[in-house]
N, CA, C and O of each residue as an XYZ file, in Angstrom:
396
protein
N     -22.492    -15.400    -33.195
C     -22.658    -14.845    -32.633
C     -21.914    -15.075    -30.765
O     -22.113    -16.071    -30.070
N     -21.356    -14.249    -30.490
C     -20.715    -14.007    -29.361
C     -21.569    -14.479    -28.220
O     -22.698    -14.111    -28.545
N     -21.662    -15.154    -26.943
C     -22.552    -15.085    -25.793
C     -21.041    -14.860    -24.307
O     -20.191    -15.629    -23.858
N     -21.385    -13.533    -24.052
C     -20.724    -13.010    -23.089
C     -20.859    -13.710    -21.808
O     -21.991    -14.170    -21.652
N     -20.275    -13.865    -21.120
C     -20.452    -14.322    -19.633
C     -19.106    -14.156    -18.508
O     -17.931    -14.119    -18.873
N     -19.487    -14.083    -17.333
C     -18.467    -13.667    -16.612
C     -19.283    -13.634    -14.977
O     -20.489    -13.696    -14.736
N     -18.305    -13.534    -14.176
C     -18.680    -13.246    -12.559
C     -18.418    -11.929    -11.939
O     -17.399    -11.239    -11.955
N     -19.576    -11.740    -11.388
C     -19.339     -9.840    -11.246
C     -18.817    -10.679     -9.182
O     -17.888    -10.214     -8.521
N     -19.385    -11.425     -8.874
C     -18.953    -11.674     -7.435
C     -17.996    -12.827     -6.949
O     -16.771    -12.805     -6.835
N     -19.222    -14.212     -6.600
C     -18.556    -14.786     -6.470
C     -18.748    -16.595     -6.730
O     -18.644    -17.655     -6.113
N     -19.130    -16.003     -8.225
C     -19.408    -17.221     -9.378
C     -18.207    -18.409     -9.878
O     -17.028    -18.392     -9.525
N     -18.574    -18.986    -10.396
C     -17.245    -20.045    -10.785
C     -16.845    -19.118    -12.240
O     -15.918    -19.554    -12.922
N     -17.386    -18.155    -12.580
C     -16.159    -17.551    -14.128
C     -15.797    -16.828    -13.738
O     -15.967    -16.232    -12.674
N     -14.759    -16.655    -15.149
C     -13.690    -15.212    -14.710
C     -14.325    -14.152    -14.595
O     -15.250    -13.796    -15.326
N     -13.733    -13.371    -13.363
C     -14.224    -12.099    -13.297
C     -13.036    -11.075    -13.929
O     -11.818    -11.185    -13.797
N     -13.841     -9.985    -14.701
C     -12.953     -8.863    -14.996
C     -11.891     -8.531    -13.913
O     -11.934     -8.733    -12.700
N     -10.797     -7.890    -14.782
C      -9.861     -7.574    -14.176
C      -9.536     -6.048    -13.980
O      -8.907     -5.484    -13.084
N      -9.961     -5.717    -14.740
C      -9.759     -4.143    -15.311
C     -11.116     -3.580    -14.020
O     -12.132     -4.205    -13.713
N     -10.623     -2.159    -13.465
C     -11.484     -1.796    -12.358
C     -12.677     -1.009    -13.458
O     -13.583     -0.417    -12.870
N     -12.697     -0.992    -14.450
C     -14.121     -0.464    -15.367
C     -13.986     -1.616    -16.281
O     -12.932     -2.070    -16.726
N     -15.194     -2.031    -16.505
C     -15.524     -3.485    -17.245
C     -16.919     -2.706    -18.233
O     -17.914     -2.272    -17.652
N     -16.781     -2.644    -19.583
C     -18.048     -2.808    -20.418
C     -18.643     -3.766    -20.379
O     -18.169     -4.692    -21.037
N     -19.916     -4.025    -19.629
C     -20.101     -5.034    -19.909
C     -21.257     -5.386    -21.320
O     -21.375     -6.402    -22.005
N     -22.013     -4.019    -21.362
C     -23.031     -4.476    -22.946
C     -22.730     -2.781    -23.231
O     -22.859     -1.787    -22.516
N     -22.288     -2.980    -24.579
C     -22.728     -1.308    -24.866
C     -23.734     -1.558    -26.284
O     -23.316     -2.350    -27.128
N     -25.072     -0.855    -26.512
C     -26.249     -0.366    -27.260
C     -26.514      1.104    -27.309
O     -26.832      1.913    -26.438
N     -26.215      1.236    -28.995
C     -26.899      2.698    -29.283
C     -25.927      3.278    -28.215
O     -24.769      2.920    -28.001
N     -26.835      4.508    -27.423
C     -27.097      5.110    -26.321
C     -26.338      4.238    -24.906
O     -25.412      4.783    -24.307
N     -26.696      3.273    -24.610
C     -26.461      2.936    -23.970
C     -25.252      1.755    -23.347
O     -24.715      0.976    -24.135
N     -24.879      1.744    -21.684
C     -23.977      1.045    -21.538
C     -24.072      0.526    -20.234
O     -24.263      1.290    -19.287
N     -23.931     -1.012    -20.038
C     -23.803     -1.765    -18.761
C     -22.544     -2.007    -18.676
O     -21.824     -2.637    -19.451
N     -22.179     -1.227    -17.227
C     -20.506     -1.472    -16.821
C     -20.146     -1.846    -15.310
O     -20.711     -1.250    -14.393
N     -19.465     -2.560    -15.133
C     -19.073     -2.534    -13.998
C     -17.880     -2.243    -13.430
O     -16.884     -2.936    -13.637
N     -17.881     -1.058    -12.570
C     -16.678     -0.346    -12.105
C     -16.705     -0.649    -10.340
O     -17.583     -0.796     -9.489
N     -14.586     -0.641    -10.391
C     -14.173     -0.693     -9.269
C     -13.773      0.749     -8.921
O     -13.383      1.689     -9.614
N     -14.069      0.554     -7.228
C     -13.427      2.585     -6.349
C     -12.885      2.017     -5.380
O     -13.443      1.144     -4.716
N     -11.943      2.365     -5.219
C     -10.871      2.583     -4.491
C     -11.489      3.409     -3.074
O     -12.376      4.108     -3.563
N     -11.473      3.660     -1.700
C     -11.634      4.455     -0.401
C     -10.780      5.470     -1.000
O      -9.596      5.322     -1.306
N     -11.640      6.733     -1.166
C     -11.492      8.100     -1.240
C     -11.642      8.298     -2.971
O     -11.228      9.351     -3.456
N     -12.137      7.437     -3.700
C     -12.134      7.809     -4.396
C     -13.496      8.550     -5.216
O     -14.391      8.457     -4.376
N     -13.841      8.956     -5.943
C     -14.974      9.150     -5.876
C     -15.241      9.761     -7.744
O     -14.446      9.435     -8.625
N     -16.798     10.879     -8.090
C     -17.066     10.874     -9.170
C     -17.433     12.695     -9.087
O     -17.779     12.995     -7.945
N     -17.421     13.482     -9.722
C     -17.496     15.120     -9.691
C     -18.614     15.369     -9.774
O     -19.134     14.349    -10.227
N     -19.642     16.391     -9.561
C     -21.263     16.015     -9.422
C     -21.232     16.242    -11.344
O     -20.564     17.206    -11.718
N     -21.696     15.668    -12.093
C     -22.116     15.639    -13.463
C     -23.990     15.322    -13.618
O     -24.814     15.098    -12.731
N     -24.154     15.423    -15.081
C     -25.515     15.300    -15.618
C     -25.560     13.793    -16.375
O     -24.502     13.320    -16.790
N     -26.253     13.393    -16.464
C     -26.434     11.887    -17.781
C     -27.926     12.489    -18.547
O     -29.008     12.649    -17.983
N     -27.661     12.701    -19.697
C     -29.128     12.416    -20.556
C     -30.448     11.770    -20.701
O     -31.472     12.056    -21.322
N     -29.986     10.531    -19.706
C     -31.003      9.571    -19.799
C     -31.301      8.920    -18.216
O     -30.339      9.348    -17.578
N     -31.932      8.313    -17.508
C     -31.965      7.672    -16.250
C     -30.735      6.254    -16.050
O     -30.663      5.220    -16.714
N     -29.986      6.656    -15.028
C     -29.154      6.011    -14.514
C     -29.561      5.131    -13.210
O     -30.294      5.537    -12.308
N     -28.878      3.696    -13.284
C     -29.500      2.522    -12.499
C     -28.079      2.188    -11.781
O     -27.123      1.910    -12.505
N     -27.917      2.214    -10.290
C     -26.720      1.657     -9.896
C     -26.892      0.733     -8.864
O     -27.644      0.983     -7.922
N     -26.291     -0.270     -8.947
C     -26.415     -1.257     -8.099
C     -25.222     -1.661     -7.522
O     -24.419     -2.314     -8.188
N     -24.923     -1.253     -5.961
C     -23.715     -1.714     -5.288
C     -23.603     -2.820     -5.174
O     -24.583     -3.411     -4.720
N     -22.351     -3.640     -5.532
C     -21.999     -4.702     -5.745
C     -21.668     -5.306     -4.226
O     -22.215     -6.324     -3.802
N     -20.748     -4.577     -3.511
C     -20.194     -4.463     -2.560
C     -19.123     -3.201     -2.097
O     -18.716     -2.453     -2.987
N     -18.770     -3.032     -0.969
C     -18.460     -2.080     -0.300
C     -19.686     -1.173     -0.118
O     -20.851     -1.567     -0.073
N     -19.177      0.352      0.000
C     -19.956      1.209      0.595
C     -19.758      2.229      0.249
O     -18.627      2.700      0.368
N     -21.238      3.262     -0.550
C     -20.488      4.822     -1.537
C     -21.653      5.330     -1.209
O     -22.740      4.786     -1.014
N     -21.238      6.694     -1.156
C     -21.953      7.745     -0.695
C     -22.343      8.347     -2.197
O     -21.572      8.835     -3.023
N     -23.531      8.192     -2.274
C     -24.318      8.832     -4.019
C     -25.298      9.935     -3.823
O     -26.364      9.659     -3.272
N     -25.102     10.932     -4.142
C     -25.869     12.577     -4.245
C     -26.454     12.771     -5.179
O     -25.892     13.061     -6.235
N     -27.631     12.677     -5.068
C     -28.730     13.092     -6.313
C     -29.233     14.069     -6.023
O     -29.911     13.983     -4.999
N     -29.201     15.134     -6.550
C     -29.947     16.760     -6.779
C     -29.518     16.877     -4.900
O     -30.227     17.472     -4.088
N     -28.722     16.434     -4.693
C     -28.500     17.891     -3.537
C     -28.542     16.675     -2.296
O     -27.855     16.944     -1.310
N     -29.329     15.302     -2.270
C     -29.765     14.633     -1.515
C     -28.949     13.421     -1.560
O     -29.067     12.494     -2.361
N     -27.638     13.601     -0.072
C     -26.574     12.115     -0.589
C     -26.750     11.239      0.562
O     -26.939     11.654      1.705
N     -26.687     10.089      0.245
C     -27.135      8.750      1.296
C     -26.316      8.032      1.064
O     -25.776      7.949     -0.039
N     -26.061      7.403      1.978
C     -24.711      5.865      2.080
C     -25.534      4.312      2.002
O     -26.401      3.769      2.688
N     -24.709      3.919      0.707
C     -25.729      2.698      0.185
C     -24.396      1.820      0.173
O     -23.189      2.058      0.168
N     -25.134      0.793      0.172
C     -24.051     -0.591      0.358
C     -24.624     -1.721     -0.214
O     -25.800     -1.918     -0.521
N     -23.400     -2.624     -0.349
C     -23.816     -3.870     -1.111
C     -25.532     -4.660     -0.888
O     -26.265     -4.942      0.060
N     -25.556     -4.753     -2.143
C     -27.220     -4.730     -2.242
C     -28.527     -3.995     -2.395
O     -29.709     -4.181     -2.684
N     -27.495     -2.864     -1.970
C     -28.617     -1.287     -2.466
C     -28.485     -0.788     -4.294
O     -27.782     -1.104     -5.254
N     -29.539      0.087     -4.032
C     -29.577      0.078     -5.793
C     -30.149      2.015     -5.387
O     -30.522      2.356     -4.264
N     -30.059      3.066     -6.714
C     -30.324      3.634     -6.708
C     -30.987      3.945     -8.547
O     -30.465      3.527     -9.581
N     -32.039      4.650     -8.438
C     -32.221      5.184    -10.267
C     -32.343      6.549    -10.010
O     -32.832      6.881     -8.929
N     -32.003      7.364    -10.773
C     -32.140      9.107    -10.316
C     -31.870      9.159    -11.926
O     -31.157      8.477    -12.663
N     -32.804     10.333    -12.167
C     -33.831     10.603    -13.404
C     -32.598     11.210    -14.262
O     -31.506     11.443    -13.744
N     -32.945     11.488    -15.905
C     -32.219     12.292    -16.600
C     -32.024     14.082    -16.455
O     -32.815     14.944    -16.071
N     -30.956     14.144    -16.826
C     -30.686     15.445    -16.192
C     -30.180     15.897    -14.848
O     -29.407     16.837    -14.661
N     -30.857     14.897    -13.689
C     -30.586     15.051    -12.439
C     -28.894     14.918    -12.156
O     -28.186     14.006    -12.582
N     -28.386     16.233    -11.212
C     -26.983     15.990    -11.010
C     -26.781     15.075    -10.048
O     -27.677     14.754     -9.267
N     -25.820     14.673    -10.024
C     -25.254     13.242     -9.430
C     -23.730     13.124     -9.167
O     -22.901     13.224    -10.071
N     -23.424     12.907     -7.886
C     -22.183     12.154     -7.826
C     -22.217     11.309     -6.693
O     -23.220     11.002     -6.049
N     -20.283     10.724     -6.367
C     -20.348      9.393     -5.644
C     -19.064      9.527     -4.779
O     -17.985      9.823     -5.292
N     -19.190      9.338     -3.669
C     -17.668      9.233     -2.694
C     -17.731      7.674     -2.246
O     -18.673      7.146     -1.655
N     -16.532      7.057     -2.654
C     -16.163      5.571     -2.187
C     -15.929      6.013     -0.662
O     -15.079      6.871     -0.422
N     -16.666      5.442      0.350
C     -16.344      5.136      1.635
C     -15.545      4.037      1.949
O     -14.661      4.138      2.800
N     -15.810      2.773      1.222
C     -14.399      1.965      1.528
C     -14.723      1.256     -0.184
O     -15.471      1.531     -1.122
N     -13.635      0.188      0.126
C     -13.567     -0.440     -1.238
C     -14.664     -0.794     -2.194
O     -14.860     -1.979     -1.927
N     -15.424     -0.493     -3.070
C     -16.549     -0.940     -3.346
C     -16.862     -1.072     -5.164
O     -16.499     -0.223     -5.978
N     -17.558     -2.257     -5.472
C     -17.647     -2.081     -6.883
C     -19.294     -2.093     -7.270
O     -20.069     -2.683     -6.516
N     -19.681     -1.556     -8.224
C     -20.970     -1.705     -8.482
C     -21.011     -1.580    -10.238
O     -20.174     -1.261    -11.083
N     -22.393     -1.994    -10.280
C     -23.033     -2.143    -11.264
C     -23.596     -0.784    -11.936
O     -24.178      0.142    -11.370
N     -23.293     -0.908    -13.165
C     -24.058      1.014    -13.126
C     -24.490      0.533    -14.766
O     -23.743     -0.219    -15.391
N     -25.948      1.131    -15.447
C     -26.554      1.217    -16.159
C     -27.016      2.646    -16.760
O     -28.056      3.137    -16.322
N     -26.292      3.308    -17.723
C     -26.325      4.665    -18.209
C     -26.052      4.614    -19.350
O     -26.006      5.645    -20.021
């Protein structure tokens, strides 16, 4: 049995170097840490299940079902299965995403 560990913020453990790092993958779900540079985004798309996004640092404009809101470090949003969603990075940001 392997125990995974690391740091997503300012802990003493190693932080992932890749801009996209899958922390956990089970059946049809993943937990990943994703880094965004200013101006990057994700085009509108759908997911077959609920999605949780936690902003770890920076600011992200997240649009869900046509409703755009600005989220910053510490904020989270959950959107339901099938809801169209998109993302735009206002400033360098990191997010924890459960999908």
